[in-house]
PQR file of N, CA, C, O and H, with PARSE charges and radii, in Angstrom:
ATOM      1  N   MET A   1       0.820  -1.188   0.000 -0.4000 1.5000
ATOM      2  CA  MET A   1       0.000   0.000   0.000 -0.0000 2.0000
ATOM      3  C   MET A   1       0.870   1.259   0.000  0.5500 1.7000
ATOM      4  O   MET A   1       0.545   2.250  -0.655 -0.5500 1.4000
ATOM      5  N   GLY A   2       1.969   1.208   0.737 -0.4000 1.5000
ATOM      6  CA  GLY A   2       2.847   2.370   0.813 -0.0000 2.0000
ATOM      7  C   GLY A   2       3.472   2.731  -0.523  0.5500 1.7000
ATOM      8  O   GLY A   2       3.547   3.903  -0.893 -0.5500 1.4000
ATOM      9  H   GLY A   2       2.233   0.404   1.269  0.4000 1.0000
ATOM     10  N   LYS A   3       3.920   1.703  -1.247 -0.4000 1.5000
ATOM     11  CA  LYS A   3       4.530   1.951  -2.557 -0.0000 2.0000
ATOM     12  C   LYS A   3       3.513   2.539  -3.530  0.5500 1.7000
ATOM     13  O   LYS A   3       3.845   3.407  -4.337 -0.5500 1.4000
ATOM     14  H   LYS A   3       3.859   0.751  -0.947  0.4000 1.0000
ATOM     15  N   THR A   4       2.289   2.066  -3.450 -0.4000 1.5000
ATOM     16  CA  THR A   4       1.238   2.584  -4.322 -0.0000 2.0000
ATOM     17  C   THR A   4       0.994   4.062  -4.046  0.5500 1.7000
ATOM     18  O   THR A   4       0.856   4.849  -4.982 -0.5500 1.4000
ATOM     19  H   THR A   4       2.019   1.361  -2.794  0.4000 1.0000
ATOM     20  N   LEU A   5       0.939   4.444  -2.798 -0.4000 1.5000
ATOM     21  CA  LEU A   5       0.739   5.849  -2.450 -0.0000 2.0000
ATOM     22  C   LEU A   5       1.905   6.718  -2.904  0.5500 1.7000
ATOM     23  O   LEU A   5       1.702   7.858  -3.324 -0.5500 1.4000
ATOM     24  H   LEU A   5       1.051   3.805  -2.037  0.4000 1.0000
ATOM     25  N   ILE A   6       3.109   6.197  -2.825 -0.4000 1.5000
ATOM     26  CA  ILE A   6       4.281   6.945  -3.292 -0.0000 2.0000
ATOM     27  C   ILE A   6       4.200   7.161  -4.797  0.5500 1.7000
ATOM     28  O   ILE A   6       4.454   8.264  -5.282 -0.5500 1.4000
ATOM     29  H   ILE A   6       3.273   5.271  -2.484  0.4000 1.0000
ATOM     30  N   VAL A   7       3.850   6.118  -5.533 -0.4000 1.5000
ATOM     31  CA  VAL A   7       3.741   6.237  -6.993 -0.0000 2.0000
ATOM     32  C   VAL A   7       2.645   7.226  -7.368  0.5500 1.7000
ATOM     33  O   VAL A   7       2.840   8.059  -8.253 -0.5500 1.4000
ATOM     34  H   VAL A   7       3.644   5.222  -5.138  0.4000 1.0000
ATOM     35  N   ILE A   8       1.495   7.145  -6.704 -0.4000 1.5000
ATOM     36  CA  ILE A   8       0.407   8.085  -6.983 -0.0000 2.0000
ATOM     37  C   ILE A   8       0.856   9.510  -6.691  0.5500 1.7000
ATOM     38  O   ILE A   8       0.559  10.423  -7.461 -0.5500 1.4000
ATOM     39  H   ILE A   8       1.337   6.468  -5.985  0.4000 1.0000
ATOM     40  N   GLY A   9       1.562   9.707  -5.598 -0.4000 1.5000
ATOM     41  CA  GLY A   9       2.068  11.034  -5.261 -0.0000 2.0000
ATOM     42  C   GLY A   9       3.044  11.563  -6.291  0.5500 1.7000
ATOM     43  O   GLY A   9       2.987  12.736  -6.660 -0.5500 1.4000
ATOM     44  H   GLY A   9       1.803   8.965  -4.973  0.4000 1.0000
ATOM     45  N   LEU A  10       3.941  10.707  -6.760 -0.4000 1.5000
ATOM     46  CA  LEU A  10       4.902  11.135  -7.778 -0.0000 2.0000
ATOM     47  C   LEU A  10       4.212  11.481  -9.091  0.5500 1.7000
ATOM     48  O   LEU A  10       4.594  12.440  -9.762 -0.5500 1.4000
ATOM     49  H   LEU A  10       3.988   9.754  -6.460  0.4000 1.0000
ATOM     50  N   VAL A  11       3.212  10.716  -9.451 -0.4000 1.5000
ATOM     51  CA  VAL A  11       2.454  11.019 -10.675 -0.0000 2.0000
ATOM     52  C   VAL A  11       1.754  12.365 -10.528  0.5500 1.7000
ATOM     53  O   VAL A  11       1.770  13.171 -11.459 -0.5500 1.4000
ATOM     54  H   VAL A  11       2.902   9.938  -8.906  0.4000 1.0000
ATOM     55  N   LEU A  12       1.146  12.617  -9.386 -0.4000 1.5000
ATOM     56  CA  LEU A  12       0.477  13.904  -9.166 -0.0000 2.0000
ATOM     57  C   LEU A  12       1.460  15.066  -9.183  0.5500 1.7000
ATOM     58  O   LEU A  12       1.148  16.133  -9.712 -0.5500 1.4000
ATOM     59  H   LEU A  12       1.133  11.962  -8.630  0.4000 1.0000
ATOM     60  N   VAL A  13       2.637  14.873  -8.613 -0.4000 1.5000
ATOM     61  CA  VAL A  13       3.665  15.920  -8.659 -0.0000 2.0000
ATOM     62  C   VAL A  13       4.095  16.168 -10.104  0.5500 1.7000
ATOM     63  O   VAL A  13       4.269  17.316 -10.513 -0.5500 1.4000
ATOM     64  H   VAL A  13       2.891  14.007  -8.183  0.4000 1.0000
ATOM     65  N   GLY A  14       4.265  15.102 -10.871 -0.4000 1.5000
ATOM     66  CA  GLY A  14       4.632  15.248 -12.284 -0.0000 2.0000
ATOM     67  C   GLY A  14       3.583  16.015 -13.071  0.5500 1.7000
ATOM     68  O   GLY A  14       3.920  16.873 -13.887 -0.5500 1.4000
ATOM     69  H   GLY A  14       4.124  14.169 -10.539  0.4000 1.0000
ATOM     70  N   ILE A  15       2.328  15.715 -12.832 -0.4000 1.5000
ATOM     71  CA  ILE A  15       1.252  16.435 -13.510 -0.0000 2.0000
ATOM     72  C   ILE A  15       1.246  17.901 -13.083  0.5500 1.7000
ATOM     73  O   ILE A  15       1.033  18.791 -13.906 -0.5500 1.4000
ATOM     74  H   ILE A  15       2.054  15.018 -12.168  0.4000 1.0000
ATOM     75  N   GLY A  16       1.480  18.146 -11.803 -0.4000 1.5000
ATOM     76  CA  GLY A  16       1.539  19.526 -11.309 -0.0000 2.0000
ATOM     77  C   GLY A  16       2.670  20.317 -11.944  0.5500 1.7000
ATOM     78  O   GLY A  16       2.491  21.481 -12.305 -0.5500 1.4000
ATOM     79  H   GLY A  16       1.653  17.423 -11.134  0.4000 1.0000
ATOM     80  N   VAL A  17       3.822  19.697 -12.080 -0.4000 1.5000
ATOM     81  CA  VAL A  17       4.962  20.372 -12.722 -0.0000 2.0000
ATOM     82  C   VAL A  17       4.643  20.676 -14.179  0.5500 1.7000
ATOM     83  O   VAL A  17       4.924  21.773 -14.662 -0.5500 1.4000
ATOM     84  H   VAL A  17       3.967  18.752 -11.787  0.4000 1.0000
ATOM     85  N   LEU A  18       4.060  19.711 -14.879 -0.4000 1.5000
ATOM     86  CA  LEU A  18       3.663  19.961 -16.267 -0.0000 2.0000
ATOM     87  C   LEU A  18       2.663  21.106 -16.351  0.5500 1.7000
ATOM     88  O   LEU A  18       2.769  21.967 -17.225 -0.5500 1.4000
ATOM     89  H   LEU A  18       3.832  18.820 -14.487  0.4000 1.0000
ATOM     90  N   TRP A  19       1.704  21.117 -15.453 -0.4000 1.5000
ATOM     91  CA  TRP A  19       0.643  22.118 -15.476 -0.0000 2.0000
ATOM     92  C   TRP A  19       1.205  23.527 -15.248  0.5500 1.7000
ATOM     93  O   TRP A  19       0.754  24.488 -15.873 -0.5500 1.4000
ATOM     94  H   TRP A  19       1.618  20.418 -14.743  0.4000 1.0000
ATOM     95  N   VAL A  20       2.181  23.643 -14.358 -0.4000 1.5000
ATOM     96  CA  VAL A  20       2.728  24.961 -14.027 -0.0000 2.0000
ATOM     97  C   VAL A  20       3.733  25.430 -15.067  0.5500 1.7000
ATOM     98  O   VAL A  20       3.657  26.569 -15.530 -0.5500 1.4000
ATOM     99  H   VAL A  20       2.547  22.863 -13.851  0.4000 1.0000
ATOM    100  N   TYR A  21       4.684  24.559 -15.444 -0.4000 1.5000
ATOM    101  CA  TYR A  21       5.781  24.985 -16.300 -0.0000 2.0000
ATOM    102  C   TYR A  21       5.549  24.755 -17.788  0.5500 1.7000
ATOM    103  O   TYR A  21       6.188  25.404 -18.615 -0.5500 1.4000
ATOM    104  H   TYR A  21       4.746  23.634 -15.068  0.4000 1.0000
ATOM    105  N   PHE A  22       4.655  23.850 -18.140 -0.4000 1.5000
ATOM    106  CA  PHE A  22       4.362  23.560 -19.540 -0.0000 2.0000
ATOM    107  C   PHE A  22       2.850  23.489 -19.748  0.5500 1.7000
ATOM    108  O   PHE A  22       2.318  22.411 -20.013 -0.5500 1.4000
ATOM    109  H   PHE A  22       4.136  23.323 -17.467  0.4000 1.0000
ATOM    110  N   PRO A  23       2.155  24.613 -19.634 -0.5600 1.5000
ATOM    111  CA  PRO A  23       0.692  24.578 -19.711  0.2800 2.0000
ATOM    112  C   PRO A  23       0.172  24.101 -21.064  0.5500 1.7000
ATOM    113  O   PRO A  23      -0.939  23.575 -21.143 -0.5500 1.4000
ATOM    114  N   LYS A  24       0.943  24.272 -22.114 -0.4000 1.5000
ATOM    115  CA  LYS A  24       0.516  23.795 -23.439 -0.0000 2.0000
ATOM    116  C   LYS A  24       0.486  22.271 -23.507  0.5500 1.7000
ATOM    117  O   LYS A  24      -0.242  21.703 -24.320 -0.5500 1.4000
ATOM    118  H   LYS A  24       1.845  24.699 -22.050  0.4000 1.0000
ATOM    119  N   ALA A  25       1.277  21.601 -22.654 -0.4000 1.5000
ATOM    120  CA  ALA A  25       1.324  20.143 -22.662 -0.0000 2.0000
ATOM    121  C   ALA A  25      -0.002  19.544 -22.219  0.5500 1.7000
ATOM    122  O   ALA A  25      -0.335  18.426 -22.613 -0.5500 1.4000
ATOM    123  H   ALA A  25       1.868  22.063 -21.993  0.4000 1.0000
ATOM    124  N   LEU A  26      -0.758  20.263 -21.412 -0.4000 1.5000
ATOM    125  CA  LEU A  26      -2.048  19.761 -20.933 -0.0000 2.0000
ATOM    126  C   LEU A  26      -3.213  20.569 -21.488  0.5500 1.7000
ATOM    127  O   LEU A  26      -4.311  20.512 -20.933 -0.5500 1.4000
ATOM    128  H   LEU A  26      -0.488  21.171 -21.092  0.4000 1.0000
ATOM    129  N   SER A  27      -3.008  21.310 -22.555 -0.4000 1.5000
ATOM    130  CA  SER A  27      -4.082  22.135 -23.104 -0.0000 2.0000
ATOM    131  C   SER A  27      -5.169  21.298 -23.775  0.5500 1.7000
ATOM    132  O   SER A  27      -6.266  21.803 -24.015 -0.5500 1.4000
ATOM    133  H   SER A  27      -2.116  21.357 -23.006  0.4000 1.0000
ATOM    134  N   TRP A  28      -4.894  20.041 -24.079 -0.4000 1.5000
ATOM    135  CA  TRP A  28      -5.885  19.171 -24.702 -0.0000 2.0000
ATOM    136  C   TRP A  28      -6.983  18.765 -23.725  0.5500 1.7000
ATOM    137  O   TRP A  28      -8.092  18.433 -24.142 -0.5500 1.4000
ATOM    138  H   TRP A  28      -4.003  19.630 -23.884  0.4000 1.0000
ATOM    139  N   PHE A  29      -6.679  18.790 -22.417 -0.4000 1.5000
ATOM    140  CA  PHE A  29      -7.633  18.323 -21.427 -0.0000 2.0000
ATOM    141  C   PHE A  29      -8.883  19.206 -21.426  0.5500 1.7000
ATOM    142  O   PHE A  29      -8.804  20.419 -21.229 -0.5500 1.4000
ATOM    143  H   PHE A  29      -5.778  19.060 -22.078  0.4000 1.0000
ATOM    144  N   GLY A  30     -10.020  18.580 -21.649 -0.4000 1.5000
ATOM    145  CA  GLY A  30     -11.276  19.305 -21.675 -0.0000 2.0000
ATOM    146  C   GLY A  30     -11.673  19.821 -23.033  0.5500 1.7000
ATOM    147  O   GLY A  30     -12.729  20.436 -23.181 -0.5500 1.4000
ATOM    148  H   GLY A  30     -10.084  17.595 -21.809  0.4000 1.0000
ATOM    149  N   HIS A  31     -10.839  19.580 -24.031 -0.4000 1.5000
ATOM    150  CA  HIS A  31     -11.134  20.072 -25.370 -0.0000 2.0000
ATOM    151  C   HIS A  31     -11.211  18.944 -26.395  0.5500 1.7000
ATOM    152  O   HIS A  31     -11.112  19.190 -27.597 -0.5500 1.4000
ATOM    153  H   HIS A  31      -9.981  19.080 -23.910  0.4000 1.0000
ATOM    154  N   LEU A  32     -11.384  17.723 -25.934 -0.4000 1.5000
ATOM    155  CA  LEU A  32     -11.514  16.593 -26.840 -0.0000 2.0000
ATOM    156  C   LEU A  32     -12.948  16.484 -27.340  0.5500 1.7000
ATOM    157  O   LEU A  32     -13.875  16.950 -26.678 -0.5500 1.4000
ATOM    158  H   LEU A  32     -11.464  17.523 -24.957  0.4000 1.0000
ATOM    159  N   PRO A  33     -13.135  15.865 -28.516 -0.5600 1.5000
ATOM    160  CA  PRO A  33     -14.507  15.623 -28.965  0.2800 2.0000
ATOM    161  C   PRO A  33     -15.219  14.732 -27.948  0.5500 1.7000
ATOM    162  O   PRO A  33     -14.675  13.707 -27.536 -0.5500 1.4000
ATOM    163  N   GLY A  34     -16.407  15.108 -27.550 -0.4000 1.5000
ATOM    164  CA  GLY A  34     -17.154  14.347 -26.567 -0.0000 2.0000
ATOM    165  C   GLY A  34     -17.165  14.997 -25.196  0.5500 1.7000
ATOM    166  O   GLY A  34     -17.967  14.621 -24.341 -0.5500 1.4000
ATOM    167  H   GLY A  34     -16.848  15.940 -27.885  0.4000 1.0000
ATOM    168  N   ASP A  35     -16.287  15.969 -24.971 -0.4000 1.5000
ATOM    169  CA  ASP A  35     -16.329  16.731 -23.733 -0.0000 2.0000
ATOM    170  C   ASP A  35     -17.467  17.750 -23.846  0.5500 1.7000
ATOM    171  O   ASP A  35     -17.540  18.504 -24.816 -0.5500 1.4000
ATOM    172  H   ASP A  35     -15.636  16.275 -25.666  0.4000 1.0000
ATOM    173  N   ILE A  36     -18.340  17.764 -22.861 -0.4000 1.5000
ATOM    174  CA  ILE A  36     -19.546  18.586 -22.923 -0.0000 2.0000
ATOM    175  C   ILE A  36     -19.304  19.884 -22.158  0.5500 1.7000
ATOM    176  O   ILE A  36     -18.880  19.877 -21.002 -0.5500 1.4000
ATOM    177  H   ILE A  36     -18.281  17.151 -22.072  0.4000 1.0000
ATOM    178  N   ARG A  37     -19.584  20.988 -22.830 -0.4000 1.5000
ATOM    179  CA  ARG A  37     -19.455  22.308 -22.221 -0.0000 2.0000
ATOM    180  C   ARG A  37     -20.684  23.120 -22.635  0.5500 1.7000
ATOM    181  O   ARG A  37     -20.960  23.284 -23.823 -0.5500 1.4000
ATOM    182  H   ARG A  37     -19.929  20.994 -23.768  0.4000 1.0000
ATOM    183  N   HIS A  38     -21.409  23.618 -21.651 -0.4000 1.5000
ATOM    184  CA  HIS A  38     -22.591  24.440 -21.927 -0.0000 2.0000
ATOM    185  C   HIS A  38     -22.479  25.734 -21.138  0.5500 1.7000
ATOM    186  O   HIS A  38     -22.360  25.722 -19.913 -0.5500 1.4000
ATOM    187  H   HIS A  38     -21.185  23.485 -20.686  0.4000 1.0000
ATOM    188  N   LYS A  39     -22.518  26.853 -21.859 -0.4000 1.5000
ATOM    189  CA  LYS A  39     -22.467  28.160 -21.203 -0.0000 2.0000
ATOM    190  C   LYS A  39     -23.833  28.815 -21.324  0.5500 1.7000
ATOM    191  O   LYS A  39     -24.329  29.062 -22.423 -0.5500 1.4000
ATOM    192  H   LYS A  39     -22.614  26.863 -22.854  0.4000 1.0000
ATOM    193  N   GLY A  40     -24.422  29.088 -20.182 -0.4000 1.5000
ATOM    194  CA  GLY A  40     -25.679  29.824 -20.143 -0.0000 2.0000
ATOM    195  C   GLY A  40     -25.410  31.266 -19.771  0.5500 1.7000
ATOM    196  O   GLY A  40     -24.268  31.724 -19.802 -0.5500 1.4000
ATOM    197  H   GLY A  40     -24.019  28.888 -19.289  0.4000 1.0000
ATOM    198  N   ASP A  41     -26.466  31.978 -19.421 -0.4000 1.5000
ATOM    199  CA  ASP A  41     -26.301  33.380 -19.037 -0.0000 2.0000
ATOM    200  C   ASP A  41     -25.551  33.516 -17.708  0.5500 1.7000
ATOM    201  O   ASP A  41     -24.657  34.352 -17.569 -0.5500 1.4000
ATOM    202  H   ASP A  41     -27.394  31.606 -19.395  0.4000 1.0000
ATOM    203  N   ASN A  42     -25.932  32.679 -16.735 -0.4000 1.5000
ATOM    204  CA  ASN A  42     -25.337  32.816 -15.404 -0.0000 2.0000
ATOM    205  C   ASN A  42     -24.612  31.573 -14.929  0.5500 1.7000
ATOM    206  O   ASN A  42     -24.141  31.532 -13.793 -0.5500 1.4000
ATOM    207  H   ASN A  42     -26.657  32.001 -16.848  0.4000 1.0000
ATOM    208  N   VAL A  43     -24.514  30.570 -15.766 -0.4000 1.5000
ATOM    209  CA  VAL A  43     -23.926  29.314 -15.309 -0.0000 2.0000
ATOM    210  C   VAL A  43     -23.164  28.650 -16.456  0.5500 1.7000
ATOM    211  O   VAL A  43     -23.538  28.766 -17.623 -0.5500 1.4000
ATOM    212  H   VAL A  43     -24.897  30.604 -16.690  0.4000 1.0000
ATOM    213  N   THR A  44     -22.107  27.964 -16.098 -0.4000 1.5000
ATOM    214  CA  THR A  44     -21.357  27.165 -17.062 -0.0000 2.0000
ATOM    215  C   THR A  44     -21.285  25.742 -16.523  0.5500 1.7000
ATOM    216  O   THR A  44     -20.901  25.519 -15.375 -0.5500 1.4000
ATOM    217  H   THR A  44     -21.804  27.870 -15.150  0.4000 1.0000
ATOM    218  N   VAL A  45     -21.658  24.787 -17.365 -0.4000 1.5000
ATOM    219  CA  VAL A  45     -21.629  23.376 -16.985 -0.0000 2.0000
ATOM    220  C   VAL A  45     -20.591  22.690 -17.868  0.5500 1.7000
ATOM    221  O   VAL A  45     -20.590  22.863 -19.087 -0.5500 1.4000
ATOM    222  H   VAL A  45     -21.971  24.969 -18.298  0.4000 1.0000
ATOM    223  N   PHE A  46     -19.710  21.911 -17.245 -0.4000 1.5000
ATOM    224  CA  PHE A  46     -18.618  21.275 -17.975 -0.0000 2.0000
ATOM    225  C   PHE A  46     -18.479  19.832 -17.526  0.5500 1.7000
ATOM    226  O   PHE A  46     -18.292  19.564 -16.339 -0.5500 1.4000
ATOM    227  H   PHE A  46     -19.711  21.771 -16.255  0.4000 1.0000
ATOM    228  N   PHE A  47     -18.569  18.904 -18.464 -0.4000 1.5000
ATOM    229  CA  PHE A  47     -18.384  17.480 -18.206 -0.0000 2.0000
ATOM    230  C   PHE A  47     -17.299  16.952 -19.143  0.5500 1.7000
ATOM    231  O   PHE A  47     -17.579  16.720 -20.319 -0.5500 1.4000
ATOM    232  H   PHE A  47     -18.721  19.121 -19.428  0.4000 1.0000
ATOM    233  N   PRO A  48     -16.068  16.753 -18.658 -0.5600 1.5000
ATOM    234  CA  PRO A  48     -14.984  16.255 -19.525  0.2800 2.0000
ATOM    235  C   PRO A  48     -15.054  14.728 -19.674  0.5500 1.7000
ATOM    236  O   PRO A  48     -14.155  14.016 -19.225 -0.5500 1.4000
ATOM    237  N   ILE A  49     -16.113  14.237 -20.299 -0.4000 1.5000
ATOM    238  CA  ILE A  49     -16.360  12.799 -20.371 -0.0000 2.0000
ATOM    239  C   ILE A  49     -15.250  12.083 -21.131  0.5500 1.7000
ATOM    240  O   ILE A  49     -14.681  11.116 -20.625 -0.5500 1.4000
ATOM    241  H   ILE A  49     -16.843  14.815 -20.663  0.4000 1.0000
ATOM    242  N   THR A  50     -14.939  12.538 -22.324 -0.4000 1.5000
ATOM    243  CA  THR A  50     -13.921  11.871 -23.141 -0.0000 2.0000
ATOM    244  C   THR A  50     -12.544  11.957 -22.493  0.5500 1.7000
ATOM    245  O   THR A  50     -11.786  10.987 -22.519 -0.5500 1.4000
ATOM    246  H   THR A  50     -15.401  13.324 -22.735  0.4000 1.0000
ATOM    247  N   SER A  51     -12.220  13.093 -21.921 -0.4000 1.5000
ATOM    248  CA  SER A  51     -10.921  13.237 -21.256 -0.0000 2.0000
ATOM    249  C   SER A  51     -10.804  12.271 -20.082  0.5500 1.7000
ATOM    250  O   SER A  51      -9.749  11.669 -19.880 -0.5500 1.4000
ATOM    251  H   SER A  51     -12.836  13.880 -21.900  0.4000 1.0000
ATOM    252  N   MET A  52     -11.876  12.118 -19.308 -0.4000 1.5000
ATOM    253  CA  MET A  52     -11.846  11.212 -18.157 -0.0000 2.0000
ATOM    254  C   MET A  52     -11.760   9.748 -18.597  0.5500 1.7000
ATOM    255  O   MET A  52     -11.096   8.943 -17.943 -0.5500 1.4000
ATOM    256  H   MET A  52     -12.733  12.608 -19.472  0.4000 1.0000
ATOM    257  N   ILE A  53     -12.426   9.403 -19.696 -0.4000 1.5000
ATOM    258  CA  ILE A  53     -12.324   8.031 -20.214 -0.0000 2.0000
ATOM    259  C   ILE A  53     -10.890   7.747 -20.648  0.5500 1.7000
ATOM    260  O   ILE A  53     -10.358   6.671 -20.371 -0.5500 1.4000
ATOM    261  H   ILE A  53     -12.965  10.056 -20.227  0.4000 1.0000
ATOM    262  N   LEU A  54     -10.265   8.701 -21.325 -0.4000 1.5000
ATOM    263  CA  LEU A  54      -8.879   8.530 -21.762 -0.0000 2.0000
ATOM    264  C   LEU A  54      -7.943   8.368 -20.569  0.5500 1.7000
ATOM    265  O   LEU A  54      -7.070   7.500 -20.581 -0.5500 1.4000
ATOM    266  H   LEU A  54     -10.696   9.574 -21.550  0.4000 1.0000
ATOM    267  N   ILE A  55      -8.115   9.191 -19.546 -0.4000 1.5000
ATOM    268  CA  ILE A  55      -7.276   9.082 -18.351 -0.0000 2.0000
ATOM    269  C   ILE A  55      -7.511   7.743 -17.658  0.5500 1.7000
ATOM    270  O   ILE A  55      -6.563   7.128 -17.169 -0.5500 1.4000
ATOM    271  H   ILE A  55      -8.824   9.896 -19.536  0.4000 1.0000
ATOM    272  N   SER A  56      -8.755   7.286 -17.609 -0.4000 1.5000
ATOM    273  CA  SER A  56      -9.077   6.007 -16.988 -0.0000 2.0000
ATOM    274  C   SER A  56      -8.405   4.847 -17.718  0.5500 1.7000
ATOM    275  O   SER A  56      -7.878   3.932 -17.086 -0.5500 1.4000
ATOM    276  H   SER A  56      -9.525   7.786 -18.007  0.4000 1.0000
ATOM    277  N   VAL A  57      -8.425   4.889 -19.035 -0.4000 1.5000
ATOM    278  CA  VAL A  57      -7.788   3.829 -19.823 -0.0000 2.0000
ATOM    279  C   VAL A  57      -6.276   3.822 -19.582  0.5500 1.7000
ATOM    280  O   VAL A  57      -5.682   2.761 -19.387 -0.5500 1.4000
ATOM    281  H   VAL A  57      -8.853   5.633 -19.549  0.4000 1.0000
ATOM    282  N   VAL A  58      -5.662   4.990 -19.595 -0.4000 1.5000
ATOM    283  CA  VAL A  58      -4.217   5.074 -19.377 -0.0000 2.0000
ATOM    284  C   VAL A  58      -3.849   4.568 -17.985  0.5500 1.7000
ATOM    285  O   VAL A  58      -2.893   3.808 -17.837 -0.5500 1.4000
ATOM    286  H   VAL A  58      -6.144   5.852 -19.753  0.4000 1.0000
ATOM    287  N   LEU A  59      -4.601   4.984 -16.961 -0.4000 1.5000
ATOM    288  CA  LEU A  59      -4.315   4.517 -15.608 -0.0000 2.0000
ATOM    289  C   LEU A  59      -4.555   3.025 -15.456  0.5500 1.7000
ATOM    290  O   LEU A  59      -3.827   2.358 -14.720 -0.5500 1.4000
ATOM    291  H   LEU A  59      -5.379   5.602 -17.081  0.4000 1.0000
ATOM    292  N   SER A  60      -5.559   2.488 -16.134 -0.4000 1.5000
ATOM    293  CA  SER A  60      -5.822   1.046 -16.079 -0.0000 2.0000
ATOM    294  C   SER A  60      -4.685   0.253 -16.708  0.5500 1.7000
ATOM    295  O   SER A  60      -4.279  -0.786 -16.187 -0.5500 1.4000
ATOM    296  H   SER A  60      -6.150   3.030 -16.731  0.4000 1.0000
ATOM    297  N   VAL A  61      -4.177   0.747 -17.826 -0.4000 1.5000
ATOM    298  CA  VAL A  61      -3.060   0.073 -18.488 -0.0000 2.0000
ATOM    299  C   VAL A  61      -1.816   0.126 -17.603  0.5500 1.7000
ATOM    300  O   VAL A  61      -1.107  -0.871 -17.462 -0.5500 1.4000
ATOM    301  H   VAL A  61      -4.507   1.591 -18.249  0.4000 1.0000
ATOM    302  N   LEU A  62      -1.552   1.288 -17.011 -0.4000 1.5000
ATOM    303  CA  LEU A  62      -0.390   1.403 -16.126 -0.0000 2.0000
ATOM    304  C   LEU A  62      -0.538   0.516 -14.898  0.5500 1.7000
ATOM    305  O   LEU A  62       0.436  -0.097 -14.460 -0.5500 1.4000
ATOM    306  H   LEU A  62      -2.128   2.098 -17.125  0.4000 1.0000
ATOM    307  N   ALA A  63      -1.726   0.438 -14.342 -0.4000 1.5000
ATOM    308  CA  ALA A  63      -1.947  -0.432 -13.180 -0.0000 2.0000
ATOM    309  C   ALA A  63      -1.762  -1.889 -13.558  0.5500 1.7000
ATOM    310  O   ALA A  63      -1.226  -2.670 -12.772 -0.5500 1.4000
ATOM    311  H   ALA A  63      -2.517   0.936 -14.697  0.4000 1.0000
ATOM    312  N   ARG A  64      -2.197  -2.261 -14.745 -0.4000 1.5000
ATOM    313  CA  ARG A  64      -2.049  -3.635 -15.220 -0.0000 2.0000
ATOM    314  C   ARG A  64      -0.576  -3.983 -15.437  0.5500 1.7000
ATOM    315  O   ARG A  64      -0.140  -5.091 -15.127 -0.5500 1.4000
ATOM    316  H   ARG A  64      -2.633  -1.627 -15.383  0.4000 1.0000
ATOM    317  N   LEU A  65       0.191  -3.016 -15.979 -0.4000 1.5000
ATOM    318  CA  LEU A  65       1.600  -3.261 -16.268 -0.0000 2.0000
ATOM    319  C   LEU A  65       2.449  -3.308 -15.001  0.5500 1.7000
ATOM    320  O   LEU A  65       3.311  -4.175 -14.860 -0.5500 1.4000
ATOM    321  H   LEU A  65      -0.163  -2.116 -16.232  0.4000 1.0000
ATOM    322  N   PHE A  66       2.206  -2.376 -14.080 -0.4000 1.5000
ATOM    323  CA  PHE A  66       3.061  -2.239 -12.915 -0.0000 2.0000
ATOM    324  C   PHE A  66       2.426  -2.739 -11.623  0.5500 1.7000
ATOM    325  O   PHE A  66       3.056  -2.672 -10.567 -0.5500 1.4000
ATOM    326  H   PHE A  66       1.506  -1.671 -14.195  0.4000 1.0000
ATOM    327  N   GLY A  67       1.209  -3.233 -11.682 -0.4000 1.5000
ATOM    328  CA  GLY A  67       0.501  -3.632 -10.488 -0.0000 2.0000
ATOM    329  C   GLY A  67       0.969  -4.950  -9.898  0.5500 1.7000
ATOM    330  O   GLY A  67       0.801  -5.181  -8.701 -0.5500 1.4000
ATOM    331  H   GLY A  67       0.698  -3.287 -12.540  0.4000 1.0000
ATOM    332  N   GLY A  68       1.537  -5.796 -10.694 -0.4000 1.5000
ATOM    333  CA  GLY A  68       1.934  -7.113 -10.197 -0.0000 2.0000
ATOM    334  C   GLY A  68       0.744  -8.048 -10.102  0.5500 1.7000
ATOM    335  O   GLY A  68      -0.396  -7.626 -10.299 -0.5500 1.4000
ATOM    336  H   GLY A  68       1.673  -5.608 -11.667  0.4000 1.0000
ATOM    337  N   SER A  69       0.991  -9.280  -9.808 -0.4000 1.5000
ATOM    338  CA  SER A  69      -0.097 -10.259  -9.708 -0.0000 2.0000
ATOM    339  C   SER A  69      -0.141 -10.819  -8.305  0.5500 1.7000
ATOM    340  O   SER A  69       0.852 -10.807  -7.577 -0.5500 1.4000
ATOM    341  H   SER A  69       1.917  -9.622  -9.647  0.4000 1.0000
ATOM    342  N   LYS A  70      -1.317 -11.311  -7.938 -0.4000 1.5000
ATOM    343  CA  LYS A  70      -1.483 -11.874  -6.590 -0.0000 2.0000
ATOM    344  C   LYS A  70      -1.769 -13.343  -6.693  0.5500 1.7000
ATOM    345  O   LYS A  70      -1.942 -14.011  -5.674 -0.5500 1.4000
ATOM    346  H   LYS A  70      -2.124 -11.320  -8.528  0.4000 1.0000
TER
END
């Protein structure tokens, strides 16, 4: 469990560094086909469905590769 938390923390730090120092590297997030964005007069609703599916697939593949077997 400890190693998993360390890896998750390092991944989050890596994403944070990319977000701060290379904002263009993550500019695709929320702008993929299938991401829903609705702007009304007083409210904006945003559902990054496609972006979340892509992130889920990538994390699932990484977990499968590095997760080990029981």
